[in-house]
N, C-alpha and C positions, 0 to 999 in steps of 0.2 A: 775823566773820569777821577771819582771821588777817591781815597784812600779809606778804607773801614777801619776807624781807631778801635783801638784793641782797651779795654779796661780792666786792670787788674786791680783785685781786692784783696788784699789780705783776710778779712774778716769776712768775705765770701768763702773763701778757700776754708777756713776754720772753721765755720758754720756746716761746708758740705762734709768736713773729717767727723765733726760730731755726730752730724747724723748718720753718716756710714757706721762710726761706733757703736751710736745706738741700735741700729740694726743687730749689728753684731753681738751685742748682750742682750737685745731681747729674744733673738731666737737661742742663745744660749741658757737663758732663763726659763724659757719655754721647753727647752727640751730637757732640762733638769728638773722642774717643777711639775711639768704635764706627763712628759713621755716614757721619764725616768719607770725604774721597777721599784716596784711597792712592796715588795716582799713576798713572802711565800701565798699563792693561790687561795682561795676560799675553798676549793672544792678537792677532793681526793680520790688519786687514782687507785681505785682498788687492784689488788695484785690479780692480774690475769694468770693462769697456768699457762706454761707453753708446752705440756706433754700432752700429745690428743687424746689419749685414751681417760685422763682426769680433765679434762677441760670440759666444762659448760656448753662452750659451743661446739662442740663434736658431737654435734646430732646426728650425723650422716650414719647411713650402715655400711660398715667396711665390705668391700670390695671381695669376692670368695679366690681371687687368683693373688698370687705374692708380687705380680710387680703392678698391681693395682690398676690392670687394665680392663675395660670390660669387653668382653665377647668369649668365644669358646677357646679354654683354656689358657685365657690371658693375652690371647694374641691381638 
């Protein structure tokens, strides 16, 4: 049975190190220039009043009982 020759190459090792470094740098540049924060958004969050009596979204009728439960006498 023949022994398998092990081939060592410093050049091949440095090429693989350079390839891995290029991948890491590419991911960093991609994250910085493509995914990064581009500043304030162009849309405006209009203020929504959180008091139900003055909110334009509170268009429901108030319930007649103090505990806001439907039924006879708030039961």
